[in-house]
Backbone bond lengths (Angstrom), bond angles and torsions (degrees), N, CA, C in turn:
res aa  C-N    CA-C-N  psi(-1)  N-CA   C-N-CA  omega(-1)  CA-C   N-CA-C  phi
1 M - - - 1.465 - - 1.567 106.11 -
2 T 1.346 117.17 124.47 1.427 117.01 178.21 1.496 112.61 -113.23
3 G 1.260 117.13 12.25 1.494 121.63 178.26 1.472 111.79 115.99
4 P 1.350 118.48 174.92 1.418 123.55 -2.28 1.564 115.14 -70.91
5 F 1.269 116.60 142.53 1.500 117.85 -179.03 1.542 107.31 -94.72
6 G 1.389 112.19 158.02 1.475 114.38 -178.69 1.586 106.33 -154.19
7 A 1.330 112.06 -151.53 1.500 119.31 -171.63 1.502 110.32 -67.81
8 E 1.321 119.58 -31.19 1.499 125.55 -174.94 1.523 114.64 -91.97
9 T 1.392 115.12 -5.45 1.445 117.94 -177.37 1.568 108.11 -69.92
10 T 1.289 115.15 146.44 1.439 123.90 -179.30 1.538 110.53 -103.89
11 T 1.382 112.57 168.75 1.475 116.11 176.89 1.526 113.11 -59.83
12 D 1.426 113.49 -43.26 1.468 112.22 -177.16 1.514 113.01 -69.79
13 E 1.355 114.63 -28.13 1.580 114.18 173.77 1.544 112.26 -67.12
14 V 1.351 114.99 -40.85 1.471 117.06 -179.38 1.500 112.72 -65.81
15 L 1.331 118.67 -30.37 1.432 125.36 -175.21 1.591 111.06 -95.71
16 E 1.305 118.12 -2.30 1.437 119.52 -179.68 1.504 112.48 -50.19
17 G 1.316 120.55 122.38 1.448 125.86 176.47 1.450 114.05 77.63
18 V 1.375 119.66 7.37 1.491 125.63 177.83 1.520 108.15 -93.47
19 D 1.379 113.83 129.75 1.501 116.11 177.54 1.612 103.55 -112.54
20 L 1.313 113.55 118.95 1.397 121.98 -179.88 1.546 113.65 -103.37
21 T 1.341 114.20 18.52 1.504 117.06 174.82 1.472 112.07 -55.52
22 G 1.341 114.15 132.32 1.452 120.27 -179.34 1.508 112.79 93.68
23 K 1.344 120.27 -15.17 1.414 122.77 -179.14 1.609 109.55 -81.18
24 R 1.243 115.09 141.84 1.495 119.03 174.01 1.583 108.78 -124.11
25 I 1.250 115.65 123.02 1.428 120.67 -169.33 1.519 108.30 -129.89
26 L 1.318 117.53 141.04 1.454 124.67 179.70 1.569 107.26 -113.35
27 V 1.333 114.36 132.79 1.416 123.64 -179.06 1.512 111.06 -126.24
28 T 1.339 119.81 119.49 1.403 119.47 174.25 1.456 111.80 -87.33
29 G 1.391 115.48 158.43 1.455 116.97 -176.48 1.506 112.05 68.86
30 A 1.354 114.83 44.28 1.459 120.33 -178.11 1.537 113.27 -95.58
31 S 1.318 115.39 44.21 1.469 118.64 179.96 1.424 113.62 -123.97
32 A 1.330 118.45 -4.22 1.416 123.03 -179.92 1.528 113.47 -167.04
33 G 1.344 119.53 168.54 1.400 125.37 166.74 1.569 116.87 46.88
34 L 1.328 117.07 -127.44 1.493 122.00 -175.58 1.546 112.26 -59.23
35 G 1.301 117.94 -39.24 1.429 120.43 -179.03 1.448 114.01 -61.12
36 V 1.336 117.08 -45.29 1.502 122.09 179.39 1.598 109.32 -65.85
37 E 1.315 113.37 -44.82 1.546 114.34 -179.85 1.530 110.91 -65.33
38 T 1.257 116.71 -40.90 1.509 119.99 177.41 1.478 107.67 -58.33
39 A 1.311 119.53 -47.62 1.472 120.30 -175.62 1.465 111.60 -66.87
40 R 1.418 115.98 -39.58 1.473 118.15 177.59 1.550 113.63 -59.75
41 A 1.409 112.71 -49.95 1.420 114.97 -177.10 1.544 113.54 -60.27
42 L 1.266 119.22 -42.13 1.488 126.78 -173.80 1.604 102.90 -66.64
43 T 1.346 115.93 -47.62 1.366 116.58 -177.60 1.534 112.53 -63.56
44 A 1.313 116.60 -38.60 1.457 120.05 177.31 1.501 114.10 -56.79
45 H 1.313 119.08 -26.11 1.401 122.75 178.87 1.512 112.92 -104.04
46 G 1.324 118.29 23.60 1.432 121.74 167.13 1.509 115.48 103.04
47 A 1.293 121.52 -10.12 1.425 122.18 179.17 1.507 116.83 -72.19
48 K 1.254 115.42 149.74 1.520 120.89 173.90 1.557 103.81 -95.00
49 V 1.349 116.37 122.17 1.411 120.18 -175.47 1.519 110.54 -113.81
50 V 1.343 116.60 131.17 1.405 121.89 170.14 1.548 108.72 -107.76
51 G 1.278 112.70 124.15 1.527 116.72 -177.65 1.502 108.13 -105.86
52 A 1.430 114.92 139.20 1.374 121.75 175.43 1.527 110.64 -112.81
53 A 1.314 118.31 138.89 1.500 118.91 -169.59 1.561 105.38 -156.08
54 R 1.306 116.28 148.62 1.484 121.08 174.56 1.568 110.05 -68.16
55 D 1.329 113.86 -45.95 1.446 119.93 -170.47 1.631 104.73 -107.70
56 L 1.328 114.33 100.51 1.402 119.28 -175.44 1.561 114.34 -66.18
57 G 1.382 112.78 -33.20 1.458 119.02 174.30 1.423 116.60 -59.94
58 K 1.366 112.41 -45.70 1.515 121.30 -179.13 1.546 108.42 -68.60
59 A 1.315 116.48 -37.59 1.421 123.80 176.52 1.503 113.09 -62.75
60 R 1.267 118.97 -47.84 1.462 125.23 176.94 1.482 109.70 -53.48
61 T 1.317 117.01 -51.63 1.442 124.20 178.20 1.479 114.44 -57.07
62 A 1.361 112.33 -47.45 1.472 119.65 -176.68 1.598 113.88 -68.01
63 T 1.282 113.01 -26.42 1.534 118.90 -176.19 1.469 113.98 -114.96
64 A 1.379 112.04 19.76 1.539 113.66 -178.59 1.504 114.66 -69.02
65 H 1.445 115.09 -15.04 1.452 118.48 173.58 1.459 116.57 -91.12
66 I 1.325 116.76 3.98 1.493 120.95 179.29 1.474 108.45 -104.30
67 P 1.385 116.56 107.75 1.453 119.14 -179.80 1.499 118.43 -61.36
68 G 1.335 115.88 139.68 1.469 119.59 173.38 1.487 118.87 71.25
69 M 1.349 116.10 10.58 1.503 121.73 -174.61 1.559 108.79 -78.31
70 E 1.275 112.88 129.58 1.542 120.41 174.96 1.574 105.20 -95.53
71 L 1.364 107.59 153.38 1.488 116.83 -176.82 1.485 106.92 -128.84
72 V 1.315 117.58 143.34 1.408 124.36 169.37 1.526 112.86 -134.98
73 E 1.331 119.16 145.11 1.379 122.21 -174.35 1.544 108.78 -80.64
74 L 1.275 118.85 131.81 1.490 122.48 -179.88 1.483 110.28 -152.55
75 D 1.320 117.79 106.13 1.456 123.69 168.17 1.388 113.72 -96.70
76 L 1.315 122.26 105.80 1.420 125.22 -171.68 1.550 113.85 -74.60
77 A 1.321 117.12 -7.58 1.485 121.05 177.71 1.559 107.70 -97.60
78 S 1.308 117.68 14.83 1.466 122.68 171.89 1.497 109.04 -138.13
79 L 1.359 117.15 116.55 1.454 117.66 179.86 1.515 112.77 -70.55
80 A 1.369 117.95 -25.55 1.413 119.09 169.78 1.535 115.12 -57.89
81 S 1.341 115.08 -46.81 1.415 124.54 173.36 1.559 114.84 -56.49
82 V 1.347 109.64 -45.57 1.518 122.51 177.79 1.496 109.72 -58.51
83 R 1.305 114.60 -48.45 1.480 119.58 -177.39 1.467 111.03 -68.12
84 N 1.316 118.46 -43.50 1.478 121.99 178.31 1.477 114.28 -58.65
85 A 1.411 113.12 -41.39 1.474 117.39 -178.22 1.575 109.40 -69.62
86 A 1.346 116.51 -36.85 1.510 120.45 -179.48 1.540 105.01 -69.85
87 D 1.274 119.54 -47.14 1.501 120.57 -179.10 1.526 112.33 -57.48
88 A 1.325 118.30 -39.03 1.460 124.46 175.43 1.482 111.13 -60.76
89 L 1.347 118.07 -48.63 1.414 121.00 -179.04 1.577 113.24 -66.54
90 N 1.265 113.95 -38.49 1.475 117.50 177.76 1.516 109.68 -68.91
91 A 1.280 119.98 -37.62 1.490 121.20 177.91 1.534 108.60 -65.57
92 D 1.266 116.36 -36.22 1.508 119.50 -179.91 1.524 109.81 -65.71
93 G 1.366 116.27 -40.42 1.386 123.49 169.45 1.506 119.25 83.95
94 R 1.374 115.09 -8.56 1.492 115.79 -179.32 1.485 110.60 -75.34
95 P 1.339 117.32 136.47 1.462 121.35 -173.12 1.554 110.93 -74.45
96 F 1.326 112.98 168.66 1.463 120.53 171.29 1.533 110.50 -125.68
97 D 1.350 114.64 142.03 1.440 117.28 171.54 1.474 115.06 -81.54
98 V 1.333 115.31 -29.43 1.462 120.07 -174.64 1.572 108.97 -147.49
99 I 1.226 118.66 137.91 1.504 127.64 166.42 1.441 109.08 -112.31
100 I 1.322 115.57 123.57 1.474 123.91 -179.95 1.514 107.39 -109.75
101 A 1.304 121.76 104.05 1.418 124.79 -176.64 1.572 109.11 -87.86
102 N 1.300 114.31 81.95 1.431 124.94 -169.29 1.485 116.41 -89.89
103 A 1.416 111.92 -34.59 1.492 116.10 -170.12 1.513 113.21 -65.91
104 G 1.362 118.16 158.71 1.436 121.13 177.41 1.560 110.92 174.38
105 V 1.317 107.33 171.18 1.501 118.29 176.53 1.517 107.24 -125.29
106 M 1.380 118.02 163.08 1.459 120.19 -171.68 1.529 108.41 -147.97
107 A 1.328 113.54 128.08 1.460 123.00 168.17 1.531 113.29 48.03
108 C 1.358 115.89 43.78 1.421 121.81 179.59 1.548 109.43 -85.75
109 P 1.361 115.60 162.68 1.474 121.48 176.02 1.554 105.39 -60.16
110 F 1.343 112.53 162.77 1.492 114.91 177.63 1.448 111.40 -65.49
111 G 1.338 115.26 136.94 1.400 125.60 178.50 1.530 111.01 -162.35
112 K 1.342 112.79 179.55 1.416 116.33 -178.34 1.538 109.66 -132.98
113 T 1.319 119.88 150.87 1.406 123.84 175.71 1.511 110.96 -76.33
114 A 1.339 117.68 176.25 1.423 122.25 179.12 1.545 110.70 -55.25
115 D 1.286 116.38 -28.06 1.490 121.93 -172.58 1.571 112.08 -100.10
116 G 1.334 114.25 5.21 1.426 118.82 175.46 1.452 117.76 91.51
117 F 1.408 116.95 7.93 1.480 118.73 177.29 1.509 112.58 -86.69
118 E 1.318 114.58 153.10 1.563 118.63 174.31 1.526 103.91 -56.69
119 T 1.396 112.98 133.80 1.502 119.79 -167.45 1.598 110.73 -56.37
120 Q 1.235 124.84 -43.47 1.454 121.54 -172.97 1.607 111.75 -72.16
121 F 1.297 115.38 -46.55 1.446 120.57 177.63 1.510 110.93 -66.69
122 G 1.379 116.04 -35.68 1.462 117.30 -176.86 1.585 110.71 -74.42
123 T 1.287 113.37 -39.02 1.498 118.70 -179.67 1.440 114.86 -78.34
124 N 1.334 118.99 -52.06 1.444 124.18 -176.76 1.473 114.04 -69.93
125 H 1.363 116.05 -39.81 1.438 116.52 -177.50 1.595 114.55 -107.48
126 L 1.274 114.66 -60.58 1.521 118.23 -176.19 1.525 111.66 -55.17
127 G 1.296 120.90 -45.10 1.443 124.43 -178.04 1.426 110.56 -61.15
128 H 1.320 120.08 -48.69 1.473 123.25 176.24 1.585 112.61 -64.78
129 F 1.348 114.59 -38.45 1.440 121.94 -178.57 1.503 108.90 -57.42
130 V 1.331 121.67 -45.77 1.367 124.77 -177.96 1.575 110.78 -73.59
131 F 1.371 115.40 -46.14 1.385 123.46 -177.16 1.541 109.17 -59.85
132 V 1.284 119.61 -55.04 1.474 122.61 -172.88 1.543 108.99 -66.62
133 N 1.342 115.83 -41.58 1.448 116.12 -178.12 1.532 112.64 -66.54
134 R 1.277 115.41 -31.68 1.493 118.16 -179.58 1.533 112.96 -72.16
135 I 1.284 114.35 -28.61 1.520 119.62 178.97 1.492 112.75 -102.64
136 A 1.363 118.78 9.27 1.468 121.22 -172.45 1.509 112.23 -62.40
137 G 1.372 115.19 -24.35 1.483 118.28 178.58 1.486 111.85 -73.24
138 L 1.282 121.98 -10.91 1.452 125.78 173.84 1.467 114.00 -77.02
139 L 1.382 116.64 -17.55 1.413 121.04 177.48 1.524 107.91 -89.12
140 G 1.315 117.52 118.49 1.450 122.53 175.21 1.478 115.67 -92.74
141 A 1.336 114.61 -178.19 1.491 116.98 -177.46 1.588 108.23 -56.84
142 G 1.242 113.86 138.02 1.434 122.00 -173.16 1.521 118.25 88.99
143 G 1.385 110.26 1.19 1.478 118.24 -171.72 1.590 108.17 -81.57
144 R 1.242 116.79 164.19 1.475 122.70 -179.19 1.514 111.20 -141.86
145 L 1.368 114.50 144.02 1.446 123.11 164.58 1.632 108.97 -108.16
146 V 1.301 114.59 129.43 1.407 119.50 178.47 1.562 108.04 -121.82
147 N 1.338 120.07 109.46 1.326 128.88 178.21 1.536 113.60 -93.58
148 L 1.318 119.07 121.95 1.507 122.85 172.79 1.444 108.70 -75.72
149 S 1.335 120.17 115.26 1.403 124.76 176.24 1.601 102.58 -110.00
150 S 1.337 116.99 -137.77 1.447 121.58 -176.22 1.494 107.13 -174.98
151 A 1.341 114.92 153.90 1.488 121.05 164.74 1.505 109.05 -57.73
152 G 1.321 113.96 -22.06 1.496 115.81 -179.08 1.550 111.24 -65.98
153 H 1.280 118.21 -5.79 1.562 120.07 176.72 1.549 104.97 -62.40
154 Q 1.359 117.93 -24.30 1.469 117.86 -175.87 1.579 111.84 -73.50
155 F 1.298 117.96 -7.20 1.457 122.35 177.79 1.577 107.08 -73.32
156 A 1.260 120.41 -30.59 1.437 119.10 -176.83 1.529 116.60 -167.25
157 D 1.263 118.26 141.03 1.461 120.62 168.10 1.499 111.16 -75.98
158 V 1.298 120.18 168.68 1.430 122.21 178.41 1.546 109.48 -70.24
159 D 1.250 118.16 151.80 1.470 119.11 177.18 1.556 105.46 -118.02
160 L 1.302 118.93 102.25 1.368 129.65 -178.59 1.518 113.91 -68.86
161 E 1.266 112.56 -26.49 1.503 119.75 178.69 1.549 118.55 -81.04
162 D 1.371 110.82 -32.36 1.461 117.27 177.99 1.496 112.01 -144.27
163 P 1.387 118.56 68.72 1.371 123.72 -174.53 1.529 112.88 -71.24
164 N 1.257 117.99 -14.92 1.550 123.24 -176.24 1.520 111.75 -105.19
165 F 1.332 120.11 7.49 1.439 125.57 -179.56 1.537 110.29 58.41
166 E 1.257 120.39 39.39 1.491 125.88 177.67 1.524 110.41 -73.31
167 T 1.384 117.61 -31.34 1.450 117.57 179.53 1.553 110.79 -122.72
168 T 1.296 112.64 -11.74 1.499 117.60 -178.26 1.554 110.66 -97.75
169 P 1.364 119.74 135.94 1.460 116.89 178.56 1.485 113.83 -62.39
170 Y 1.244 120.63 139.58 1.454 125.68 -170.07 1.558 108.11 -83.53
171 V 1.349 115.06 124.47 1.414 121.74 175.65 1.501 104.98 -128.15
172 E 1.379 117.57 124.00 1.456 122.51 -176.16 1.499 116.74 -47.60
173 F 1.409 116.13 -47.74 1.527 116.25 -175.54 1.436 108.79 -83.71
174 V 1.386 124.46 -20.05 1.467 120.66 175.02 1.558 104.64 -68.35
175 A 1.312 118.53 -42.86 1.420 118.89 -179.44 1.461 112.88 -64.04
176 Y 1.349 115.72 -42.65 1.521 120.58 173.22 1.471 111.51 -54.26
177 G 1.386 115.55 -49.29 1.370 119.78 -179.42 1.502 116.21 -59.43
178 R 1.303 114.08 -42.14 1.498 119.17 175.55 1.526 114.27 -56.40
179 S 1.388 110.19 -41.51 1.544 117.03 -177.09 1.533 108.46 -71.02
180 K 1.255 119.39 -39.15 1.448 122.64 -177.45 1.513 112.97 -72.48
181 T 1.375 116.33 -34.44 1.470 118.89 170.47 1.574 109.37 -62.99
182 A 1.323 112.87 -42.60 1.459 117.36 -178.74 1.550 110.49 -59.42
183 N 1.318 117.72 -39.33 1.474 123.83 173.93 1.573 111.95 -48.20
184 I 1.349 108.16 -47.06 1.488 113.72 -174.53 1.531 111.53 -72.68
185 L 1.427 111.56 -46.83 1.457 112.47 176.59 1.495 115.40 -59.26
186 F 1.314 122.03 -35.30 1.416 126.27 177.03 1.580 109.87 -60.31
187 A 1.317 113.61 -42.21 1.502 115.22 174.55 1.503 115.42 -64.45
188 V 1.324 113.65 -41.51 1.486 117.70 174.61 1.529 114.85 -54.76
189 E 1.243 115.72 -47.56 1.499 120.47 -176.05 1.515 109.15 -79.53
190 F 1.307 121.11 -34.95 1.397 120.63 178.26 1.568 110.54 -64.55
191 D 1.361 113.15 -38.39 1.492 119.19 175.68 1.529 109.88 -61.86
192 R 1.293 118.32 -44.09 1.449 119.36 179.32 1.468 113.58 -59.77
193 R 1.345 117.25 -42.67 1.418 123.87 -177.28 1.499 114.09 -73.14
194 H 1.315 118.87 -29.43 1.442 117.85 -171.46 1.651 114.97 -114.07
195 R 1.340 116.58 -2.36 1.395 118.01 -172.40 1.547 112.41 -70.73
196 A 1.382 115.39 -23.79 1.510 117.96 178.33 1.546 111.12 -65.51
197 R 1.324 115.36 -23.26 1.453 117.48 -177.75 1.596 106.69 -102.88
198 G 1.249 117.97 11.55 1.438 121.91 170.90 1.520 113.14 86.27
199 V 1.298 118.15 22.01 1.450 120.90 175.68 1.538 108.45 -115.30
200 R 1.420 114.15 128.67 1.417 116.71 -175.52 1.586 112.42 -118.94
201 A 1.276 117.91 161.76 1.484 121.51 -176.12 1.493 110.78 -134.94
202 T 1.296 118.49 145.37 1.474 122.19 177.50 1.502 107.40 -142.57
203 A 1.326 119.16 170.98 1.446 124.03 176.42 1.622 102.11 -137.12
204 L 1.363 110.33 156.82 1.506 111.22 -177.10 1.501 108.41 -154.22
205 H 1.387 110.73 160.42 1.516 121.93 171.40 1.446 104.40 -105.89
206 P 1.387 117.30 120.19 1.426 121.98 179.53 1.600 114.74 -73.13
207 G 1.364 114.12 -20.55 1.504 118.69 -176.41 1.481 108.70 114.01
208 G 1.283 116.05 173.98 1.450 123.42 174.91 1.556 112.25 -80.14
209 I 1.278 116.35 109.02 1.466 120.88 -173.26 1.571 105.25 -131.87
210 Q 1.280 116.51 137.95 1.440 120.60 176.23 1.501 111.87 -92.24
211 T 1.318 113.15 96.40 1.554 118.06 -175.44 1.572 102.79 -130.66
212 E 1.382 110.17 -175.39 1.489 115.89 178.17 1.512 114.33 -58.36
213 L 1.332 119.48 -20.88 1.388 123.34 179.44 1.485 113.73 -53.88
214 G 1.338 118.48 -30.56 1.455 120.87 -178.09 1.534 113.00 -95.38
215 R 1.346 117.05 24.26 1.433 119.10 -174.05 1.566 115.52 -60.44
216 H 1.280 115.08 -22.99 1.475 122.38 -177.30 1.585 108.78 -88.67
217 M 1.336 119.99 -9.30 1.419 120.08 -175.24 1.540 114.90 -92.69
218 T 1.293 112.74 133.36 1.506 114.83 170.49 1.403 113.73 -77.46
219 Q 1.330 117.34 163.30 1.465 118.03 175.84 1.473 115.71 -62.45
220 E 1.415 116.77 -26.46 1.423 119.15 177.17 1.537 113.83 -69.76
221 V 1.398 114.35 -36.82 1.462 120.03 172.37 1.434 113.56 -67.50
222 I 1.268 118.65 -36.08 1.458 120.77 -179.65 1.504 108.89 -68.41
223 Q 1.382 117.52 -40.73 1.477 118.35 178.87 1.497 113.82 -64.93
224 Q 1.354 113.27 -36.99 1.462 119.16 176.87 1.561 109.70 -62.27
225 L 1.235 119.18 -38.67 1.508 122.09 -178.91 1.549 108.62 -69.38
226 V 1.250 117.66 -43.63 1.453 121.94 177.06 1.554 109.09 -58.59
227 Q 1.285 116.36 -44.54 1.474 119.58 -173.78 1.536 106.57 -68.77
228 A 1.370 117.49 -39.47 1.502 121.49 174.77 1.490 110.15 -59.63
229 R 1.228 121.44 -42.64 1.439 123.92 179.78 1.560 112.23 -64.37
230 V 1.372 110.75 -42.99 1.494 116.06 176.72 1.577 113.13 -63.73
231 A 1.294 113.60 -40.43 1.410 119.52 178.60 1.474 116.89 -59.58
232 A 1.379 112.89 -35.30 1.469 120.05 -175.26 1.553 107.40 -91.11
233 G 1.315 122.31 2.25 1.455 123.33 -178.49 1.502 108.88 -72.24
234 R 1.408 110.17 163.49 1.487 116.54 -176.17 1.557 103.71 -120.88
235 G 1.324 116.79 133.42 1.435 122.07 175.03 1.551 110.60 56.92
236 E 1.306 116.69 -134.70 1.491 119.14 179.84 1.416 113.37 -58.23
237 A 1.377 121.22 -31.84 1.474 119.96 179.94 1.519 116.52 -57.03
238 A 1.372 114.01 -23.13 1.441 118.62 -176.98 1.615 111.70 -62.17
239 N 1.379 113.16 -24.46 1.505 116.18 -175.04 1.540 113.47 -118.00
240 T 1.332 115.77 16.03 1.419 116.44 -172.35 1.542 113.00 -127.76
241 F 1.362 117.07 26.45 1.509 118.32 173.69 1.482 113.09 -60.34
242 Q 1.328 119.76 128.61 1.372 123.53 178.61 1.549 109.90 -139.32
243 W 1.262 114.57 140.54 1.471 120.21 175.42 1.506 107.94 -67.70
244 K 1.303 117.66 143.41 1.416 120.63 175.06 1.530 108.99 -94.08
245 T 1.282 115.10 157.29 1.432 126.01 173.67 1.586 105.69 -75.20
246 I 1.277 119.41 164.98 1.430 121.71 176.78 1.607 109.20 -65.14
247 P 1.271 119.89 -47.75 1.485 119.84 175.12 1.512 114.91 -58.00
248 Q 1.369 117.70 -33.21 1.404 121.45 171.51 1.517 112.54 -68.66
249 G 1.298 116.04 -42.17 1.455 121.85 -176.24 1.571 111.47 -67.30
250 A 1.315 116.29 -31.58 1.451 120.22 -178.55 1.535 110.62 -87.78
251 A 1.284 118.01 -7.13 1.477 120.84 -176.70 1.540 113.45 -61.88
252 T 1.340 116.60 -42.04 1.495 119.00 179.53 1.601 108.66 -64.26
253 S 1.328 116.47 -34.13 1.468 116.62 -176.27 1.537 108.64 -66.50
254 V 1.318 118.63 -41.98 1.432 118.28 -175.40 1.494 108.24 -79.75
255 W 1.323 118.95 -30.74 1.463 118.87 177.00 1.543 110.07 -65.09
256 A 1.390 120.04 -45.31 1.425 123.23 174.75 1.575 115.43 -63.85
257 A 1.350 112.33 -29.41 1.442 117.87 -178.50 1.504 114.49 -75.03
258 V 1.267 115.36 -40.58 1.564 116.74 -166.38 1.493 111.43 -135.62
259 V 1.291 123.85 -12.33 1.463 125.18 -167.93 1.514 112.06 -112.25
260 A 1.297 118.46 -48.99 1.484 123.78 -175.80 1.507 110.22 -66.28
261 P 1.269 120.58 145.50 1.509 122.13 175.30 1.536 105.67 -64.09
262 A 1.381 116.66 136.79 1.406 127.19 -176.32 1.535 109.22 -60.25
263 E 1.324 115.19 -41.51 1.459 118.97 -174.88 1.525 111.14 -71.85
264 A 1.414 119.18 -23.66 1.331 121.53 178.84 1.591 114.10 -74.20
265 I 1.326 113.69 -35.48 1.351 119.06 -173.74 1.602 114.90 -99.87
266 G 1.279 118.25 -18.00 1.413 121.44 -175.78 1.501 112.41 -55.65
267 G 1.241 118.53 126.97 1.503 123.69 178.38 1.474 115.41 74.92
268 H 1.352 117.54 10.34 1.477 123.10 -172.59 1.522 108.43 -118.41
269 Y 1.396 114.90 173.48 1.403 124.30 178.95 1.547 107.26 -119.15
270 C 1.358 113.42 132.14 1.472 120.04 -175.65 1.493 112.72 -118.70
271 E 1.378 115.01 156.56 1.417 121.47 171.93 1.547 105.76 -156.25
272 D 1.334 112.47 154.19 1.538 120.11 178.93 1.507 110.43 44.28
273 C 1.385 116.96 44.97 1.447 122.48 171.87 1.569 112.43 63.56
274 H 1.352 119.23 34.70 1.415 123.03 172.82 1.495 109.89 -156.16
275 V 1.372 114.61 161.45 1.468 115.80 175.87 1.488 113.51 -79.45
276 A 1.328 117.22 124.49 1.411 123.07 -175.76 1.476 116.48 -81.14
277 G 1.282 118.81 147.24 1.482 123.59 178.70 1.481 112.50 -85.04
278 V 1.387 116.36 163.37 1.396 119.84 175.61 1.405 112.59 -81.01
279 V 1.369 116.60 134.47 1.442 126.60 -177.57 1.506 110.04 -127.83
280 E 1.288 119.12 147.44 1.497 125.00 167.68 1.467 107.20 -124.94
281 S 1.394 112.74 126.00 1.483 118.99 -178.41 1.472 104.22 -143.03
282 S 1.351 116.24 139.43 1.455 123.88 -179.20 1.474 114.45 -90.84
283 A 1.354 118.27 -11.21 1.436 122.81 -174.14 1.571 108.53 -140.32
284 G 1.350 112.32 136.78 1.519 116.94 170.92 1.451 113.33 72.61
285 V 1.295 119.65 -174.52 1.427 128.06 179.86 1.533 107.75 -117.38
286 S 1.299 116.77 124.12 1.466 119.79 -173.36 1.496 105.50 -124.63
287 G 1.326 115.55 177.20 1.501 118.66 176.91 1.593 109.55 -71.49
288 G 1.298 114.82 166.78 1.448 118.76 175.06 1.527 107.15 92.41
289 V 1.372 113.89 -178.80 1.398 125.76 -174.22 1.542 111.69 -118.75
290 R 1.301 119.09 138.04 1.536 122.81 176.26 1.488 107.46 -74.87
291 S 1.332 118.80 141.98 1.413 121.97 -179.01 1.520 117.22 -60.08
292 Y 1.321 114.85 -28.58 1.426 116.94 177.99 1.542 112.94 -62.53
293 A 1.367 117.41 -28.97 1.413 124.10 -171.23 1.599 108.68 -82.36
294 V 1.209 120.26 -13.19 1.492 122.55 178.26 1.578 110.40 -119.35
295 D 1.318 118.35 9.20 1.382 121.96 178.82 1.595 114.12 -69.24
296 P 1.282 120.21 109.96 1.434 122.80 -174.64 1.515 115.18 -56.14
297 E 1.320 116.87 -37.09 1.458 118.39 175.87 1.592 114.08 -69.94
298 R 1.356 117.26 -31.69 1.380 122.69 173.56 1.470 110.60 -69.65
299 A 1.286 116.33 -37.13 1.443 121.47 175.94 1.501 118.89 -60.94
300 K 1.445 111.43 -39.46 1.474 119.40 174.67 1.485 109.08 -68.87
301 A 1.325 117.73 -38.02 1.557 118.08 -179.17 1.502 109.09 -68.17
302 L 1.243 118.75 -38.61 1.548 120.13 179.58 1.513 107.57 -63.06
303 W 1.331 115.17 -46.94 1.490 117.95 -177.00 1.503 110.32 -54.81
304 A 1.374 116.69 -47.44 1.459 122.40 -179.72 1.544 111.43 -63.42
305 K 1.303 116.30 -40.05 1.463 121.00 178.23 1.517 111.05 -65.19
306 S 1.338 114.77 -42.89 1.487 119.22 179.84 1.516 112.81 -63.39
307 E 1.322 115.19 -42.21 1.498 122.34 176.18 1.579 107.68 -54.09
308 A 1.353 111.43 -51.61 1.520 112.85 -179.24 1.469 113.23 -62.19
309 M 1.310 119.03 -33.47 1.405 119.54 -174.76 1.561 111.01 -75.58
310 V 1.268 117.33 -35.38 1.550 119.73 178.78 1.455 110.28 -92.62
311 G 1.350 124.25 -5.90 1.436 123.71 -179.97 1.436 114.24 63.25
312 E 1.377 114.12 45.90 1.524 119.04 179.75 1.496 108.04 -153.53
313 R 1.353 116.53 138.56 1.419 121.26 -179.66 1.542 107.93 -106.74
314 F 1.354 115.13 138.87 1.409 119.62 178.46 1.549 110.40 -123.68
């Protein structure tokens, strides 16, 4: 299958005829769901995949069917763990062609990471921010960073004044939205900083998939989200919401990582195996990306705020 690709395209269809021999790719969150499927598909086409996961025992079981896969311990909710993992990869010295920042948490009750950050912002954004920046030197010319975001970024822009909900009432999906917007803004600024040396970055929405990511969501909440997505639809799309399978959900990740032209996706947001347009909507969650999530000045501001929060300059 050479295209056109869309919402129902699977990882194997995206990679049909693609030889990834010689490619080395890092995938975070390689213990379940999209991370495991992403690693499987890439390995099946010749890539060497390094999986990062908080629970190595779970990751070993989940990836036992993937030949030659390496695993590294990475707890994104602990900057000590993040720095240890990055230090180990840098000491090893082998380069990566692609980093896929796939791991994350969603709509969890209020909590804090080991470093005192609100759980979703700290795990989904700050953990990856430190990890990716520390190993950015392992990405050579032609390399890519692929950040998994979500249509959930439409729930909220980042709040640079109160990122940890110290003065703002905590709402699970507002916190999730902030963290997913941060994933996109991180890709925008990373792309600006590294494209001169031939490294590009993108962010994407994998689609609505029922995986472990939604472990904190009740069926009532899930149904409310589906209804909000349908209400925001346009034309036929308003009545055609469908959950994706895991191979369909991971398709945009592998497409952005090794199939799409780098210049087409660099600094942009993708969904359903294409670059999404900017949309502004006052109700519900629709396709496309909000302008605040791809604003280059907002991306620079988030980068500076993130550096201040983690106490490290990149």
